[in-house]
C-alpha positions in Angstrom: -2.6 -16.7 3.5 -3.3 -19.4 1.0 -6.6 -17.9 -0.1 -7.4 -16.7 -3.6 -9.0 -13.6 -2.1 -5.6 -12.5 -0.6 -2.8 -11.1 -2.6 0.6 -10.3 -1.1 2.6 -7.7 -2.9 6.3 -7.5 -2.1 7.9 -4.4 -3.6 7.9 -0.6 -3.7 4.6 0.2 -2.0 4.7 3.9 -2.9 5.0 3.2 -6.6 2.5 0.4 -6.5 -0.4 2.2 -5.0 0.1 5.1 -7.4 -0.5 2.7 -10.3 -3.4 0.7 -8.8 -6.5 2.8 -8.2 -9.9 1.5 -7.0 -8.7 -2.1 -6.8 -8.6 -3.2 -3.2 -11.0 -3.8 -0.4 -8.3 -3.7 2.3 -4.7 -2.5 2.3 -2.4 -3.6 5.1 0.9 -1.7 5.4 3.6 -3.6 7.3 6.3 -0.9 7.3 9.5 -0.6 9.2 11.6 2.3 10.6 10.3 5.7 9.6 13.8 7.1 9.4 15.2 4.8 6.7 14.3 4.0 3.1 10.7 3.3 4.2 10.4 7.0 5.3 7.9 7.6 2.4 5.5 5.0 3.9 4.9 7.5 6.8 3.9 10.5 4.7 0.4 11.8 3.9 0.8 11.4 0.1 1.3 7.7 0.5 -1.9 7.3 2.6 -3.8 9.4 0.1 -2.7 7.1 -2.6 -3.7 4.1 -0.5 -7.2 5.7 0.0 -7.5 6.1 -3.8 -6.5 2.4 -4.3 -9.5 1.3 -2.3 -12.8 0.3 -3.7 -16.0 2.1 -2.6 
C-alpha cells in the first residue's frame, strides 16, 4: 500500500464519508462485528453516503 494513489483512512468512517463527497474512485470497508460500535457500518445510510463519496 505504498502507492501515492492509495490513501488509508483510519477513523470514524460514518462521519468521514458524510464530509467527503465525489472524491474517491474506490471505497473498501473493512468492518467488524455488526452488533458492536461498528453497527452503523451495516446500515443503508452509510452505504448511501459511500455512494455519494464516489466519483462518476
